[in-house]
C-alpha positions as CSV (number, residue, x, y, z in Angstrom):
1,M,0.7,48.8,27.1
2,N,-0.1,49.8,30.7
3,R,2.7,48.4,33.0
4,V,4.2,49.9,36.1
5,M,7.2,48.8,38.1
6,L,8.0,50.5,41.4
7,V,10.5,50.0,44.3
8,G,9.9,51.9,47.4
9,R,8.9,51.9,51.1
10,I,5.4,51.6,52.5
11,T,4.4,54.8,54.4
12,A,1.9,53.4,56.9
13,K,0.8,50.0,58.1
14,P,-1.5,48.6,55.5
15,E,-5.1,47.7,56.7
16,L,-7.1,44.8,55.3
17,R,-10.6,45.5,54.2
18,Y,-13.3,43.6,52.4
19,T,-15.9,44.3,49.6
20,S,-19.5,43.6,50.1
21,S,-18.8,40.2,48.5
22,N,-16.1,39.4,51.0
23,L,-13.2,40.1,48.6
24,A,-10.1,41.1,50.4
25,Y,-8.3,44.3,49.4
26,T,-5.8,46.8,50.9
27,R,-4.8,50.4,49.8
28,F,-1.5,52.0,50.8
29,S,0.9,54.6,49.8
30,L,4.4,53.8,48.5
31,A,7.3,56.3,48.9
32,V,9.4,56.1,45.7
33,N,12.7,58.2,45.5
34,R,13.3,60.0,42.2
35,T,16.6,59.4,40.5
36,Y,17.7,63.0,40.5
37,N,17.9,65.8,43.0
38,N,16.0,69.2,42.8
39,A,17.6,72.6,42.2
40,Q,18.7,72.8,45.9
41,G,20.4,69.3,45.7
42,E,17.8,67.6,47.7
43,K,16.3,64.2,46.9
44,Q,12.7,64.2,45.9
45,T,10.1,61.5,46.7
46,D,6.9,60.6,45.0
47,F,4.0,59.1,47.0
48,I,2.1,56.6,44.8
49,N,-1.3,55.1,45.8
50,I,-1.3,51.2,45.6
51,V,-4.3,48.8,45.6
52,V,-3.8,45.1,46.2
53,W,-6.5,42.4,46.0
54,R,-7.3,38.9,47.3
55,K,-4.7,36.7,49.0
56,Q,-1.8,39.1,48.1
57,A,-3.6,41.8,50.0
58,E,-3.9,39.5,53.0
59,N,-0.1,38.7,52.8
60,V,0.8,42.5,52.5
61,C,-1.3,43.2,55.7
62,N,0.1,40.3,57.6
63,Y,3.8,40.7,56.9
64,L,4.5,44.3,55.9
65,N,4.7,47.5,58.1
66,K,5.5,51.1,57.7
67,G,8.9,51.3,56.1
68,S,9.0,48.0,54.6
69,L,10.9,47.8,51.2
70,V,8.8,46.3,48.4
71,S,8.7,46.0,44.6
72,I,5.3,46.5,43.0
73,E,4.3,45.5,39.5
74,G,1.0,46.3,38.2
75,R,-1.0,48.7,36.0
76,L,-1.9,52.4,36.2
77,Q,-5.6,53.2,36.7
78,T,-7.4,56.5,36.8
79,G,-10.7,57.4,38.2
80,N,-12.9,60.1,39.5
81,Y,-15.7,60.7,42.0
82,V,-17.7,63.5,43.6
83,D,-16.7,64.4,47.1
84,K,-19.3,65.3,49.9
85,D,-19.1,68.9,49.0
86,G,-20.0,68.2,45.3
87,N,-16.6,68.7,43.9
88,K,-15.2,66.3,41.3
89,R,-12.1,64.7,42.3
90,Y,-9.6,62.6,40.3
91,T,-7.7,59.6,41.5
92,T,-4.6,57.8,40.1
93,E,-3.4,54.4,41.6
94,V,-1.4,51.3,40.8
95,L,-3.4,48.1,40.7
96,A,-0.7,45.6,41.8
97,D,-0.4,42.3,40.1
98,S,2.6,41.4,42.1
99,V,4.1,42.5,45.4
100,Q,7.6,41.4,46.2
101,F,9.0,41.7,49.7
102,L,12.6,43.0,49.4
103,E,13.8,42.6,52.9
104,S,13.3,40.2,55.9
105,K,10.6,40.9,58.4
106,N,13.3,41.5,61.0
107,Q,14.9,44.2,58.8
108,A,11.5,45.8,58.2
109,Q,10.6,45.8,61.9
110,S,13.8,47.5,62.9
111,R,13.3,50.2,60.3
112,A,9.6,50.7,61.0
113,N,10.1,53.9,63.1
114,D,13.0,55.2,60.9
115,F,10.7,56.3,58.2
116,D,8.6,59.3,59.0
117,Y,7.2,60.4,55.6
118,E,5.4,63.6,55.3
119,P,4.3,64.0,51.6
120,I,5.3,67.3,50.2
121,A,3.0,69.1,47.7
122,P,4.0,68.2,44.2
123,A,5.1,70.8,41.8
124,I,2.1,72.3,39.9
125,D,1.9,71.2,36.3
126,P,0.5,73.9,34.2
127,V,-0.9,71.4,31.8
128,A,-2.8,69.3,34.5
129,E,-6.0,70.7,35.8
130,V,-6.4,67.8,38.3
131,S,-6.7,68.6,42.0
132,V,-6.2,65.6,44.3
133,E,-6.0,65.9,48.0
134,N,-3.5,64.0,50.1
135,D,-5.8,60.9,50.6
136,P,-8.2,60.8,47.6
137,F,-9.9,57.7,49.2
138,A,-10.9,59.6,52.3
139,D,-14.5,60.1,51.1
140,F,-15.0,56.5,50.0
141,G,-16.0,55.3,53.5
142,D,-15.0,51.8,54.9
143,S,-16.4,49.6,52.1
144,V,-16.3,49.5,48.4
145,S,-18.7,47.5,46.3
146,I,-17.1,46.0,43.1
147,D,-18.5,43.3,41.0
148,D,-16.2,40.3,41.2
149,N,-16.4,39.9,37.4
150,F,-14.9,43.4,37.0
151,L,-11.6,42.1,38.5
152,D,-11.0,39.2,36.1
């Protein structure tokens, strides 16, 4: 079973994009606090890449801002691509089936500037040999071509 449930804050204003077949989507990062502190007693935060499709993507872009508190339910998807320098890059993202707004628009707007997230480098996992830059989608350009049948 591949199910993911997350609660966190959006790190930047989501931007609406469209595929070549005019299918709406958005990508954003969600800051999710870990339930424990590190050895220095500090809270740790994970930054999870989220992808939302269709009408839900339009709603996310219209009503959510940086700092908005949301609940995401979806599935984990991994992939890879070759960057412009010929290096193979790996991606991990959550494809959202459901995005729940957990605070009012007024609350979100008042907090929008309170959250200035700067992702910190994750601890190196000696087992993992995956190298992902801060923005694994940077080399994808402005459009993505995906067959609509793939999404159903």
